[in-house]
C-alpha positions, 0 to 999 in steps of 0.5 A: 499503521498507515492511517495514522501516517496519513492523518498527519497530512490530511483532515479527511476521513480515513478508513483502514482495512486490517485482516489480522485481529491483533493488528486491528486491535493495535491500530484501534489502540493507537487511534484512541491514544492519538485522539483520532477516533473522529477521523480514522475508522479501521475495519476488520475483514478480508480485503477481497470484497470489502468494497461492498462494505465500505464504499468508494474513495478518492485515494487508496493506499496499500502496503501489501505483502511483497512476496509470492508464495514459494518465492522466499522462506515463510516466517514461522510466525503466522502474523509476519507470514501473512503480512509479508507473503501473499497468503491471504491476498495476491497482488492481483487481488489487491489491485482489483479491490483497489480499483473497485474501491476507487472513484473514477480519477481516484488515486492508488498508491502502493509500496512494493518490491522493485523485482515485481515492477513489471508485474505491478505495472501490468496489473495496474493497467489490467484493472484500469489504474494508469501508472502515473508516478514511480519512485525508487527507494534505496537504503543508502546511496551505495546500496541497491534499490529495495522498494518502490513507490507507485501511484496510478489514477483509475481511468487515467489517460495512458502514458505520462509516467513520471519517474521521480528522483531516487529516495535514500533512506539513510545518508552516509552518516547513517542518519535518516534523510 
């Protein structure tokens, strides 16, 4: 899960939120196996309203469901469907909650799909998260962009968006870059 990856880059306390019990249990098992119980806490619950339970943060990250309901075939596996489609939370719900979780000048970082870029930027601004960094992710140099990384600052000054160089997941020899 995302909190495990974050623990590789910081010693700060990390709180994760998971809506699915199975994923919550797997996250806790991974945390225990990696002896990270003192650093990482995962909360089982609905994202909407979680700010009232867990407080304010300097950084909020999210790997949200990418697809609106009705935009793609929904996986018959409920767990995968919830992870991939806006069944339990929409982009608007996620950004709103991120804004409520962030301290002023705190950062929000999210991975998403490039076809929703305009909607993402508009939603960030709606909830007073000013987009500051954007990076396009490509599976390979000769393929279309399939993901974006977006970072914004709550109550940040308008403007100064930096577009970072593209990130290519695989090189020409199909090896991770």
